[in-house]
C-alpha positions, 0 to 999 in steps of 0.5 A, a space after each residue: 322177670 322170667 316166666 319161672 322166676 328164680 327165688 332167693 330165700 333168706 331165713 331158713 328157720 322153723 317157718 322158713 324151711 317148710 316155706 322154701 321147701 314148698 317153693 322147690 316142690 312147686 319147681 321154682 329154681 331156689 337159692 338160699 342163705 341162712 346165718 347158720 349155714 347148716 340149716 340149708 342142708 335139707 334144701 341143698 339135698 332137694 336141689 337148692 343152691 346155698 350162698 354164703 353171703 345174703 347179697 348173693 341172692 341178688 342172682 334171683 328174680 324174687 327174694 323172700 326174707 323170713 327173719 326174726 325181726 326188723 333189725 335182721 331184715 335191715 341187716 340182710 336187705 340193706 347192710 349186706 348190699 342186697 337191695 343195691 345189687 338186685 336188678 331193677 324191677 326185682 321184687 322182695 317179699 318181706 315175710 317177717 313180722 317187723 311192723 309197718 314202721 320197719 317196712 316203710 324204711 325198707 320199702 324206701 330203700 328198695 325204691 331207691 334201687 328201683 326194686 319193689 318191696 312187698 310186706 307179706 307176713 303170714 298167718 299160720 304155724 309150722 305145721 300149717 307152713 309144712 302143709 302149704 296152708 298159710 295165709 299171706 297178708 300183703 301190702 304194696 304195689 298191685 302190679 308187683 303183687 300180681 307178678 309174684 302171686 305164683 310164688 305166694 301160691 306155692 307157699 300158701 292156701 291164700 293171699 290178699 293185697 290189703 292196701 299200700 306198703 305197710 298194710 300187710 305188716 299192720 294186719 299181721 300185728 292185729 292178727 298176732 295180738 288176737 292170737 296172744 289174747 286167745 292163747 291167754 284166754 285159753 290158758 286162763 280157762 284151763 287153769 280155772 277148770 283145774 282149780 275146781 278139780 276138772 282134769 285139763 284134758 277133759 276141759 280141753 275136750 269141752 272147748 274143742 267140742 263146743 262153740 269156742 272150737 277153732 283151728 287155733 284151739 285144735 292145733 294147740 292141743 298138744 302144746 297145752 296138754 303134752 308140752 314136753 312132747 310137742 315141738 315148739 311152734 312159736 316161742 314166748 319171746 317171739 310172741 312178746 316181740 310181736 305184741 310189743 309191735 302191736 302195742 306200739 302201733 296201737 299207741 301211734 294210732 290211738 287205739 285202745 287194746 286193754 286185753 292185749 296189754 293184759 296178755 303182754 303182762 303174762 308173757 312178761 311173767 313167762 319171760 322172767 320165769 325163763 320160758 322165752 324159748 318155750 312155746 308161748 302156750 307155756 303161759 299156762 305154767 305161769 298161771 298155774 304156778 302163781 295162784 292169787 292170794 
């Protein structure tokens, strides 16, 4: 791997765009691919080169994938032929939220081609990604992790190798399960206060000013108080996908996660109400619109 590796980036979505942009700002040569090619335009203007096929990213030393789900990751890495075209010793940073089972399959495919795949999902929202303040949870080979740490440094405030392949993916599911529960609890708290006649904004001020204040609570303020004016940070559909992965992992490990199951039920209600593309804070509209009888 060269001293300043060329980075290939697949998946220029809400999170992928600011992450790739931060790589450019850190002076990494960048080549990009996205299924909807137009999304690469801002990066091309800033110096990246765009390819029309994911397999062309094999020109890079390090490939980052930031995709919707395991099926998309398999399509980009395996079905396109990308893994087979990478040089032996190359590293793939699979940064999507796909769960340890999908990671195991992809890591096995990578090993067949003498490529190291690290599962490296992130904690943080779009605004956090824009500020380069993500935290990355990594699973896989320590030597590969150490070699690509400068790439992670460009996108994140911190990162940690948690164990062998799959450890990063498992930790991300645990984190997102807690986020889903926290989001649900916040929505329930605000609805309960409103039912008594306390204005939502005042209730939020109490939470933000007390012992329950947290970075999550502070940056979700707009999504709960002015959802029509706030950009979508993470959709209900994607959160439900992540919670389903967490439920599958819990079932496999024999772990009881009853509050996660409760949050999943309200996310299901939100999906049935057509809120799949809305921010997952939209669960509050479900709770507000459906009083108990």
